[in-house]
N, C-alpha and C positions, 0 to 999 in steps of 0.2 A: 602770268598767273600771280595773283595776290597771295599773301601768306594765309589768309582765311580760307581760300579755295584749297590750297595745299594741305592745310591742317585738317579740313573736312575729309579730303581724300585719304590722308594718312590714317585717320580714325576708322575709315571703311576697310582698310587693309588688315586682314586677319592672318595672312601668311608670311608676314615679314619676320625675319630673324630678329631677336631682341637687340643685338648690337646695332643693326641697321635702323630699327625703329627708334632707338635712343638717339642715334646720330642725326636722323632726319628731324626728329622732334626738336632737338637743340637748334639745328640750322633754321627751321621755320620760325622758332621763337626770336632769333636774332634778325631774321628777315622782317618780321613784324616790327621789331625795334627800329630798323632802318626806315620802314614806311612811316612810322610815327615821328621820325626826326628828319623828314625830307627838307624842311625849311632850314635845317642846320647841316650844311654840306659836310663839314668835318666829322661830326658825330654820325651822320648817315653813312658815310663811306667806311668808317671804322666798324660800324655794326654790320655792314654788308660783308666786310672782310672776315669778321668773326663767323658769320653765317657760312662763308666759303670754307673757313678752317674747320668748322663743325663737320662739313662733308668730307674733308680730307685734311687732317691735321699734320702739318710738317713744316720745316723750315726750307723754303725753296732755294735758299742760297747757301746751303751747306755743300759747296762745290766739291770739297774734299771727300764727301761721303757719296761716292758714286752710286751706291745701291739706292740711296734716297732719291736721287735725281731719276734713276731708272724706274723706281716705283711711281714717281710722279708722272713720268711719261706714259707708263702703263695705265695709270688712272685716266689720263686724258684720252689715250687711244681707246680705252674701254668705253668711256662716255660717248665718244664719237661713233664707235661701232654700234652702240645701242640706240643711237639717235636716228631712228628710222624716218622721222619726219624732216630730217636735215635742218633742225631749228638752229643749231650752233652755226652751221654753214650760212644760213640766211642772216643770222645776227652779224657775223663777221664780214660777209661779202655784200650785203644789201643795206641793212638798217644802219650800221655804224662803220661803213667802209671809210668814210672821210675822217671821222674822229680817230679811228684806229691808225690810219696813216700818220696823222699829226702826232699821236702818242708815240709811235715807233720812231719818228724822226726827231723827237724831243730828247736832247741829251740829258736834261735834268731828271729824267726818270730812267736813266741808263746806269746801272750799278757801277761799271768800271770807270765812268766819268768821275764819280765821287771817290772811288778807290784811288784814282790818280791824284786828286786834290788832297787826299789824306796821306799821300806818299806810299800807298800800298800797291801801286801799279806803275809801270814805266811809261805807259801811254794809254790812250783810250780811243783816239780818233779812228785808228785802223780797225779795231774790233767793232767800234760803233758802226762804221760804214759797212763792215761785213754783216753785222746784225740786220741792218736795213736791207742789204742785198738778200739775205736769207729770207727775210719777211716778204720781200717782193717776189722772190722765187716761189715761196709758199702760196702767195696770192695768185700768181699766174698759173701754178699747177693745181690750185684749189686743194692744197694739202692742209686740211683743217687742223689736225693735231699739232703740226709744226707751228702754224700761225698762232694758235691758241696758247701754246707754251710761251711764245715771245711776248704776246700781249699780257699774259699773267705775270711774266717776269717784270715787265715795266710797271704794272700795277702794284707789284710787291714792293718795289722801290718807293713808290708813292705812299704806300701803307707804312713803310718803315719811317719815312720822314715825319709822319704824324705820330705814330706810336712811340717813337723814341725822342720826341720833343725837338725834331729837326725842322719844324715849321711853326710859325706863329698862328694861334687860333684865329680863324677867319682872315688869314693873310690874303692880300690881293695878289701876291706874287705867284701863287700856285692855283689860282681859281680855274683857269682854262683846263689844265690837265686834270684837276680834281673833279670838275664838272663832267668832262668826258669820261673819266675813269669811273665815276659813280654811276653814270648812265649805262655804261657798258656792263659793269659787273652786276648792277641792279637788275638788268634783263637776263644776264647769264645764270645767276644763282637759281632762280625758279626753274629754269630748264634743267640744270644739273640735278636739283632735288627731285624733279619729276622723273627724269631718266632713271635715277637710282631707285626710286619707289616702284617704277614699272618693271624693274629687273632684280627682284629679290634673290634670284638664284645665283647672281654674280657675287664673287668674293670682293667686297668693298673695303676690306682691311679691318684691322683691329681698332678699337676705340682706345685712345691714349689715357683717358680718364673715365673708366666705367663707373656705373652707379654701384656703390658699395654700401650695403645696409649696415649702419652702426648700432 
């Protein structure tokens, strides 16, 4: 689904709660920005992640805040529950199964790898192998929420590398994971937006920055 299609559908919806309508309007606007910058992979990926954040704004790696991680898992589980056409499943298991395996097996998008090199973790290889094993178990069991969480964790590390100046603009060193990551999340975001739009009765959470008339 293109942003123009989603925007037209959003305008036709008259029963959406205002917070959800604002959330989706913002997400679609950033999805449009990503579409307009497809030739610039770095900018496209950042716009895609902002679109995702508009759907669900939080810091995925505040590990000490257990409630935030639980909320995120609830968000993913709720999305999959309402995915009656199994679009997320088809995305992970069919369309991008190869790129997703490469992403999961790439230590450069694994958070603890970088924690170790900054002296913030004692090791990374054991937990990295366990993460790969968990992903493979999710694949074999067709456990969509578990696999989706692992994939988004990897993409979040990639996002941080760009957002926090940890990568050179148009660098050749991260092109493969950035290309795969952009393709995956570029297909995932329209699905997320559409699922949320189709289920306005669901509690999709509060907007961190609501519209305030001045």
